[in-house]
C-alpha positions in Angstrom: 96.2 -62.9 35.4 98.7 -66.0 35.8 97.6 -69.9 36.0 97.8 -71.4 39.2 100.7 -73.9 39.7 102.7 -76.3 42.3 105.9 -76.1 41.2 108.3 -79.0 42.3 112.2 -78.3 42.2 114.5 -75.3 41.1 116.2 -76.8 38.0 116.3 -74.2 34.7 115.0 -77.4 32.7 111.2 -77.8 32.9 108.3 -80.0 32.3 104.8 -78.5 32.3 102.2 -80.9 32.9 98.5 -79.8 31.9 95.4 -81.8 33.4 92.5 -83.1 31.5 88.5 -82.0 31.8 87.4 -81.1 35.3 90.9 -82.1 36.7 93.6 -80.0 38.0 97.3 -80.0 38.6 96.7 -81.9 42.2 96.0 -84.9 40.0 99.4 -85.1 38.8 101.4 -84.9 42.2 102.5 -88.2 42.2 103.9 -88.1 38.8 105.5 -85.3 39.6 107.3 -86.6 42.2 108.9 -89.5 40.1 109.8 -86.8 37.6 111.6 -84.3 39.8 114.6 -86.4 40.9 115.3 -86.7 37.1 116.6 -82.8 37.5 113.7 -81.3 36.4 111.3 -78.3 37.7 107.8 -79.6 37.5 105.1 -77.3 36.8 101.4 -78.8 37.8 99.4 -76.2 35.9 95.9 -75.5 36.7 93.9 -74.5 33.8 91.3 -71.7 33.6 88.0 -72.6 35.2 89.9 -75.6 37.1 91.7 -75.8 39.9 92.6 -72.7 41.7 93.1 -70.6 38.7 90.9 -67.6 37.4 87.3 -68.1 36.1 86.1 -66.7 33.1 83.1 -66.8 31.5 85.6 -67.3 28.1 86.7 -70.6 27.5 88.5 -72.1 24.6 91.7 -73.6 23.3 93.2 -70.2 21.7 92.4 -68.5 25.4 94.4 -71.7 27.1 97.2 -71.2 24.9 97.4 -67.4 25.6 97.1 -68.4 29.3 100.3 -70.9 28.9 102.2 -68.3 27.2 101.6 -65.5 29.7 102.5 -68.2 32.5 105.7 -69.3 30.7 106.7 -65.7 30.4 106.0 -64.7 33.9 108.4 -67.7 35.3 111.0 -66.8 32.6 110.9 -70.2 31.1 112.9 -70.4 27.5 111.7 -74.1 26.6 110.2 -76.9 28.3 108.8 -80.5 27.6 105.2 -80.3 27.5 102.5 -83.0 28.6 99.2 -83.0 28.3 96.5 -85.1 29.0 93.1 -85.4 27.1 91.8 -81.6 27.3 95.2 -80.5 28.5 96.8 -82.9 25.1 94.6 -80.8 22.8 96.1 -77.2 24.8 99.8 -78.8 24.2 99.2 -79.4 20.8 97.7 -76.1 20.0 100.3 -74.4 22.1 103.3 -76.4 20.2 102.0 -75.1 16.4 101.8 -71.6 18.1 104.7 -71.4 19.6 107.1 -74.0 19.0 110.3 -72.6 19.9 108.9 -72.8 23.4 108.5 -76.4 23.1 111.4 -78.6 23.3 109.4 -82.2 22.9 105.6 -82.6 23.3 104.1 -85.4 25.2 100.3 -86.0 24.3 98.1 -88.4 26.5 95.5 -90.2 24.9 93.8 -87.5 22.5 94.6 -86.8 18.9 94.0 -83.4 17.1 90.6 -84.8 15.7 87.4 -83.1 16.4 85.4 -85.2 19.3 81.6 -85.2 20.1 80.8 -83.9 23.7 81.4 -86.8 25.5 80.7 -85.3 29.4 77.1 -84.2 29.1 76.2 -86.7 32.0 78.6 -85.9 34.2 77.9 -81.9 33.8 74.2 -82.5 33.9 75.1 -84.8 37.6 77.5 -82.1 39.1 74.5 -79.5 38.2 72.1 -81.2 40.2 73.9 -81.2 43.4 72.8 -78.4 45.9 75.3 -77.2 48.2 72.7 -75.9 50.7 71.4 -79.6 51.2 74.5 -81.7 51.1 77.0 -80.5 53.2 79.5 -83.4 53.3 81.5 -84.9 51.0 79.8 -88.6 51.6 76.6 -87.1 50.9 77.5 -85.7 47.5 79.3 -89.3 46.7 76.0 -90.7 47.5 73.7 -88.6 45.6 76.7 -88.6 42.4 76.3 -92.6 42.9 72.7 -92.7 41.1 74.3 -91.2 38.0 78.0 -91.8 38.2 78.7 -95.6 38.7 82.1 -95.7 38.6 83.7 -95.0 42.2 86.8 -94.0 40.5 85.2 -91.4 38.6 83.4 -90.1 41.6 86.8 -90.1 43.5 88.0 -88.0 40.9 85.4 -85.4 41.0 84.8 -85.3 44.8 88.7 -84.0 44.6 87.4 -81.3 43.1 85.1 -80.1 46.1 86.5 -77.7 48.9 85.1 -75.7 51.8 84.7 -71.9 51.6 85.3 -69.5 54.2 81.9 -69.7 55.4 82.0 -73.4 55.6 79.9 -74.1 52.9 81.4 -76.8 50.4 81.8 -75.9 46.6 83.2 -76.8 43.5 86.8 -75.5 42.6 86.3 -75.3 38.6 83.8 -73.0 37.4 81.0 -75.3 36.5 78.5 -72.6 34.8 81.3 -71.6 32.0 82.5 -75.3 31.7 78.8 -76.4 31.1 78.2 -73.6 28.6 81.3 -74.1 26.9 81.5 -78.0 26.8 81.2 -78.1 23.0 84.7 -76.4 22.8 86.3 -79.5 24.6 86.6 -81.6 21.5 87.6 -79.1 19.1 89.5 -80.0 16.1 93.1 -78.7 15.7 93.7 -77.3 12.9 96.7 -75.6 11.6 98.6 -74.5 8.5 102.1 -75.1 10.3 103.7 -78.2 11.9 105.6 -78.8 14.7 108.9 -80.4 13.7 110.5 -81.4 17.0 109.9 -84.9 19.0 106.2 -85.4 19.5 105.1 -88.6 21.4 101.5 -90.0 21.9 100.9 -92.3 24.1 97.2 -94.0 24.5 95.6 -96.4 26.7 95.2 -99.8 25.2 91.5 -100.2 25.6 91.0 -96.5 24.8 89.4 -94.9 21.5 90.3 -91.8 21.6 93.6 -92.5 19.6 92.8 -94.7 16.4 95.0 -96.0 13.3 92.9 -93.4 11.1 94.2 -90.5 13.7 97.6 -91.1 12.5 97.4 -89.2 9.1 96.2 -86.3 11.0 98.7 -86.6 13.3 101.7 -87.2 11.0 100.6 -83.8 9.1 100.8 -81.7 12.1 103.4 -83.6 13.7 105.7 -85.1 11.4 108.0 -86.4 14.0 105.5 -88.3 16.2 106.0 -91.5 17.6 103.5 -93.7 19.1 103.1 -96.0 22.4 100.4 -97.7 24.1 99.9 -98.5 27.9 98.5 -102.0 28.5 95.6 -102.6 30.6 94.7 -99.0 30.8 91.7 -96.8 29.2 91.6 -93.1 28.8 93.1 -92.4 32.3 95.7 -94.3 31.7 98.2 -92.9 34.6 95.3 -94.0 36.8 94.7 -97.2 35.0 98.0 -98.6 35.1 100.5 -96.3 36.8 103.2 -98.4 37.1 103.4 -99.1 33.2 102.5 -95.7 32.7 105.3 -94.0 34.7 107.9 -96.8 33.4 107.1 -95.8 29.7 107.1 -91.8 30.8 110.6 -92.2 32.8 111.9 -93.7 29.6 110.8 -91.2 27.1 111.7 -87.6 29.2 
């Protein structure tokens, strides 16, 4: 099965964007519209169990790399700039180490190769409490989520994953059951006996601790040509917290 995507442009130069956990390619449409005029075809890809892509009980980075490889071959892409945020950054790093000839440049957004503990269990637990036979509007779901998810921005992000099925009932686009069962794999450490020696750019949010100074040893071991940039006044969701500076930096690096 081929991953779902939204594609902007028809150039033979490609940028592939991979979203983070519980996200989708649609989260990156405003960024894609900024990149598209530079003469690239932009692929906003839904990873497995997310967005409109297929659901599966199986979920790990080896599989997501295989999904991406199949997508690239399906679209006859020889090489591309690969951009990934958070979980998408983990997929992108793994993929570049496995298929280095298919990636001309790697841009990793606010994550590193190190292992992370489970960080989103409270969100998963809150989502599992949503009963779509009881809550029939997004407003009702927002009110229910407010009990455990304080940040309005995060709730808005989660609510974007809700859609109305053919029978009129609401549901999540992501595969909540599989993601819940496999949540421990999201922060998995990246290990490889090989290096990706082409240009790699790590961009972090100023107030985020997903990339710290101690990570740079591991990063340089895997990506010896890594460069580092910081977005001011931004946390882990750097492209949302400070879109102006984020887009400015990203455009200067493409």
